[in-house]
N, C-alpha and C positions, 0 to 999 in steps of 0.2 A: 567453528562449524566443521562438519566432517567433509571428506573429499567430494562426495556427491553434491553436497550443498555448494561447496566452493566452485565446482564446475559450472553449475547453473548460475550462480552469483556472477561470475566473471563473463559468462556467455551473454548475460543481459547487459552488463556494462559495455562489453566490447561491441555488442550489436549496435548500440547508439553511436559509438565512435565510428564504426564502419559506415553507418548510414549517413553520417554528417555530410551535408552538401550534395548528396546523391538524389537524383530524381526518384520518385516513387511514393508509396503510400505514407511513409514516415516523414517526408520532407517538410510538410506543413508544421507538424508539432515540434520538430527539431529546430527549424528556422524561426519559430515563434520567440525563441529566447533572444534573437537578435545579437548573438554573440559570435565571435570568431571561434574557430575550432579549439584553440587553446583556452578560450573562455567558456566553452560549452560545459554546462553542468551535466554530468553523466547520468544515465537512467538510474532510478532507485530500484534495486532488486526487491528489497523488503527492509523493514525496520524492526529489529527484534531478533530473538534467537529461534531460527526455524527448526532447530533440532529438538528443542524442548517445549515449544509453544503448544498450549492446549486450545487456544482460540486463534483463528485466522480471520482478520478483518480485510475485506476487499473493497477498495474504492475505485474511482475511475482513472485518475492519473495524478501524479504529484504536482503541486503548484511550484512555480518558479519565483524565487526571490533574488533579484540581482544583488550581487555583493555579498551573498551568504558565504561563510567559510564552509565550503562544500567541495567534494572531490571534483577536480578538473585538471587537465593536463598542463595548463599554463601557470599553475601555482606550485612552486617548489616545495611548499609545505607538505604536499601529498606525494612527493616523488622520492625515489631512491635511485639516484643516477638519472637516467632518461626515462625510466618506467615508473609506474605507480608503486608506492610502498604498500604491498598487498596487505600486510598486517594492519597498517594504519587505516586503510580504506575499509577493510572488513570490520574492524573494531568500530569505526564511525557508525556503520549501519546496525551492527549487532547491539551496540551499547548506546544507541541514539538517545535513549531516555534515562541514562544513568545519572543519578543525582551528582556524581562526581565528574561527569563529562564536561569538557570545556565548550561543547558545541550547543547545548540546549539548557535552558533554565526553566524551572516551573515551581510554582508555589505548591508545596506538598498539601494534598487535600483539595485545593481549589483547581489545580492543574491549569494555571494561566501561563501559557508558554511564550518564551522568547527564544530566538535563535542567534547564534554568534555570527557577526559579520566579519569580513576580512580586515576591517579596520579596528577590530576588537570590541566594537560597540555591540549592544544587544538590541534586537528588534522584535517587538511583539508580533505574533502571528495570529491568524484567525482561529476560530474555535474548533476546528475539525479534530485535532488531537484530544482536546478536552472532551469532546463528544465520545470519542473512542474509549478513553480512559473510564468514563462513567459507565459505558456499556460493559467494559471488562469487569468493573467492580460489581455489577449485577450478577454476572456469571460466576466470578471468583472473588469474593470479598477480599479487599486488600491485594488485588492482583499485582504481581511483580512484573513490570515491563521488561525486565532483563531475562525472564524465563517463561512467563505465562502466556504472552500473546505477541502476535506479529501483525504488522500492517503492510499490505501489498496492494497492487493495482492491476487493472486490466491492461493498461498501457503504461509502460515504465518510464518513458521519457517525460521530462518536466515541461510544462508550458504555462504561459501567462493565464490562459483560461481554456475551457473545454471546446470552444468554437474551432480550435485548430485540429480537433480529432475527427477523422473521417472513418467511414465504415471499413475502407480498405486498411486503414491504420489499426483499428480494432482487430480485424481478421488476422493481419500479419503478426501482431504482437501476441495475441492469444494462441495462435497456431504454434508459434515458436516457444513460448515460455509458460503459458497458463497452467496446463496440466502437470508440467514438471514441478512446479512449486507445490502443488497439492501432493504429489508423490513423495516429496521430501518431508511432508508434515506428518511424520509417523505417530506423533502424540496428539494430533488434533482431535478434539472432542466436539468443537463448535466452529462453524463458519458463518460469518455475518457479512452479507452483501449489501453495500451502502449506496443508495441512489437509484433513480429510475433507469438510467442508461445501463448501469451494472446489472440490474435485474433483467432487463431486456436481453442483453448479450449473454449472460450466464444461462438463462432459460433456453435460449436458442442453442447454445453450445452443448448443453446436457440433455435437451429435450424435455425440460420441465414444463408443465402446463399451468399457467396462470396462478402461481401461488399468491396467497393473500399476504399483504404487508404486515409486519410485526407478529406474524404467526410462526410457531415453531414446527418444523418438519424433520423427518429423518431420511437419510439416503446413504447408499454405498457408492454412488456414482463418482464422487470426487477423488477418492484414492483407494477404493475397495473396502474401506472400513466403515462401520456404522458411525455416521456423523450427524449431529443435530445442526440444522441450518435455519437461518431466518433472513428475510429481505426487509430492509428498513429504509426510510427516507434519509437523504443527505441532511446534515445539520443545518444547511442553508435553506432547506425546503420549508414552505409554510403550508402544511397539509389541511388546514381548516379555514373557514371564512373569517374567523376572528384574528387571523394573523399569527396564530401560535406556531412555533417552530416544531420540527420533528422531535419526538421524545425518546427515540431509540428502541430498546427491546424491553420485554417483560421477562420475568423469571421463567425458566423452562418448566412446563407442566409435568405432572407425573406420567401422563399418557401423551405420546407424540405420534401423530400419524405419518405414514410414509408420503413423501411428496408425490403428487400426481404427475404422470408423464403424458406427453402429447400422444394422441392415438396414431 
C-alpha cells in the first residue's frame, strides 16, 4: 500500500490500542472482547487492496473470534522486537483472502470460509464473507479479492455482537476514519453499504435522503468522483415474511439516477 494508505491503516490500529481501558464512547466495544491489552484483537482497517479496489463494501463492525491467529500485541508471531512487524500485519489485511494465505481458507467457487486459529486449527465462520464475494462477482465476474474489492466497516474495533456499539462510538469512529478511507479509494467505481444501521449512519453522514434498498444510485459525495452506490440488507437479515434471507445486489442498470439529498 502507498504511504497515505499506510498512515490511515496504522492510525486505525493505534486508535484502538490507545483507547483500550479508557472511559469513553469506545469502551464498550473494546471491552466486549473480554481480553487483556496483550490479548486485544486490533481494529480492522480494511481487508483487501485499498489502492487498486474497484468495489468498497462497508459493513457495521468486524466480528470477534477468540483464539483466531489475528494481530495482537501479546503474540510474538506478529512482532519484530517489541513492536508490530509492520509488513506482516499489513500483508495480513491486504492479502486476507489470498488462496496461498496461511490465515484463511475457502472452497473456490463456493466461498465457504474458515479462519486459522492460534493453535493451527481451522474454524468455520459465518456467511458474511461469502455474501460479499457473491456480490463482487455480480459486479466484476471472477472478481479477484487481492485487487478488485475491499471490505471495511463503520466501526473498526471487533466485538462479540453489535449490541456493544453506541451512537457515540459510531460518531467517534466515523469522524476519525470514515472519510479518509474513501479518499484513499482512488479506483473505486462502486460502494456497497451493508445493513440497516450502516444505511442509517451513512445517510446521516452524507445527507442522503431515504434511498431504496437494492437500488443503484450515483454520487460524488464519497470522494469527489462519480461512484455508483447501493444499500443492501445484511446477509443475516430476513427481509420477507417467508423467511428468505437478503439476496444482495442486482447488476447495475444502464441508467443510474443521482441519489436524492435531504432538503
